[in-house]
C-alpha positions in Angstrom: -32.2 72.2 2.7 -32.3 70.2 5.9 -34.9 71.4 8.4 -34.5 68.7 11.0 -31.7 68.7 13.6 -30.0 65.7 15.0 -28.7 65.4 18.6 -25.5 67.1 17.8 -27.1 70.0 16.4 -29.6 70.2 19.2 -26.9 69.9 21.8 -24.8 72.7 20.2 -27.7 75.1 19.8 -28.9 74.7 23.4 -25.2 74.9 24.8 -24.3 78.0 22.6 -27.6 79.8 23.3 -27.6 78.8 26.9 -24.0 80.2 27.5 -24.9 83.3 25.6 -28.1 83.8 27.8 -26.3 83.0 31.0 -23.6 85.6 30.3 -26.0 88.4 29.3 -29.5 88.0 30.7 -29.2 85.8 33.9 -26.1 87.3 35.2 -27.2 90.9 34.3 -30.3 90.1 36.3 -28.2 88.9 39.3 -26.1 92.0 39.0 -29.3 94.3 39.1 -30.7 92.4 42.0 -27.6 92.7 44.2 -27.6 96.4 43.6 -25.2 99.1 42.4 -22.5 99.4 41.1 -23.6 98.2 37.6 -20.4 99.2 35.6 -17.5 97.0 34.6 -15.1 99.2 36.7 -14.8 99.3 40.4 -15.9 102.5 42.1 -13.2 104.4 43.9 -13.2 107.5 46.2 -11.1 110.7 45.7 -8.2 108.9 47.4 -8.2 106.1 44.8 -9.5 103.5 47.3 -11.8 100.8 45.8 -15.2 101.3 47.7 -17.3 99.1 45.5 -16.9 96.3 42.9 -19.5 94.7 40.6 -21.0 91.5 42.1 -20.3 89.4 39.0 -16.9 89.8 37.2 -17.4 91.4 33.8 -14.7 89.2 32.4 -16.7 86.1 33.5 -19.8 87.4 31.7 -17.9 88.3 28.5 -16.2 84.9 28.6 -19.5 83.1 28.8 -20.8 85.2 26.0 -17.8 84.6 23.8 -17.7 80.9 24.7 -21.3 80.7 23.5 -20.4 82.2 20.1 -17.5 79.9 19.8 -19.7 76.9 20.3 -22.1 78.2 17.6 -19.2 78.9 15.3 -17.8 75.5 15.7 -21.3 73.9 15.2 -21.7 76.1 12.0 -18.5 74.8 10.6 -19.6 71.4 11.4 -22.7 71.9 9.5 -20.6 73.1 6.4 -18.4 70.0 6.6 -21.1 67.5 7.1 -22.5 66.0 3.9 -26.1 66.9 3.1 -28.6 64.1 3.0 -30.1 63.6 -0.6 -33.6 62.4 -1.3 -32.1 59.2 -2.7 -30.5 58.4 0.7 -33.7 59.0 2.8 -35.4 55.7 3.5 -39.1 55.9 2.9 -41.3 53.1 4.2 -44.3 52.3 2.2 -47.4 52.0 4.5 -50.8 50.7 3.5 -54.0 52.4 4.6 -56.3 50.3 6.8 
């Protein structure tokens, strides 16, 4: 099993994880700091007029999270399709001790 990641692996992991964190944690904190309402639907009064809406659109937050999942899914498919490096393919340099 390969335990080291190349540049593509690191980029995909950072991008996918970053998008998921942005959509949940960071924008969630922004929503809490900006104050109520916290729900996904706008608040209305008895007449049906919108009196308050969330600061960050819930569709944006959901889209960022799903995009992060898609990036990680594509990365996983790439890892399945990429050939594994065998022991014979690894280049080992002989070093002498001083």
